[in-house]
N, C-alpha and C positions, 0 to 999 in steps of 0.2 A: 875558691876558698869561699863561701857562702856566709854573708854577714841576714842575723837575722836578728831586731830588736829584744831588748829583755824585757817587754811585756808585750803580746798581742794584746791588744784591745776586744773586747769581748763583742761581740756581737750575735742578735737577736736582741726582745726583749722582754728573757731571762733576767739580763743583766740587773743587777740593784747597784745605784752606788755607793760606795764603802759614804763614811762618814769628811764634813765637809770639813776643807783644812782652816785653822784657822788666819781671820783676814790679819792685814801687819798692823792692824790699832790694837786687837784686843794682843796679836803676838806682844807690842808697845807696851800695854797697860801689864803685858806679866812679868815685861823686864823691865819697867820701872818700879811695878810693887817688888820687888826678890828685890835691886838693887839701895832705894828706900829701905826695907826692913833689916838688910845689913850694913846699915850703912857706916860707918867707923873704925868697922868689924874687919875681921880675919877673914877669909872665906877659911868652907873645907873642899875640898875639895867635888864632893858631891852636890855640893854649890855651884860654886866653876862649871863640875860638868853640866849643870844642874841651866845653867845662864849661858851656857856655847849652846845648848840643847831649844833655846828662845831662838838668841841669837836666824841661827840655823829656819830656824818656824818662819819667823820674822822676815829675814832673806826670801827664802820659797814665797813669801804671800804676799812681797814686792814684785816678785819677777812672775806671778800669777801663776805659780809651779806648783803641781796638784802632787808631783809626782812622789818618789821614794825618798821619806827621813830617814835620816839613819838619829837613830835616840841612843843616845850615850849612855843618859844616866839611866 
């Protein structure tokens, strides 16, 4: 059985990097803004999903992981 990586890193000068992932500070600010905006109110399923996505982005940024981030919202 041969194992291959999910993503093969590009080789050569023709590769242009994708968008820069958000920093942990940016993700943290987005989380705070969402939480502050909904303080004391019930959250819709869309808002809950957006919160989860922001947490995933924050976690990836704090670990320096720029790989696949699954957008749930």
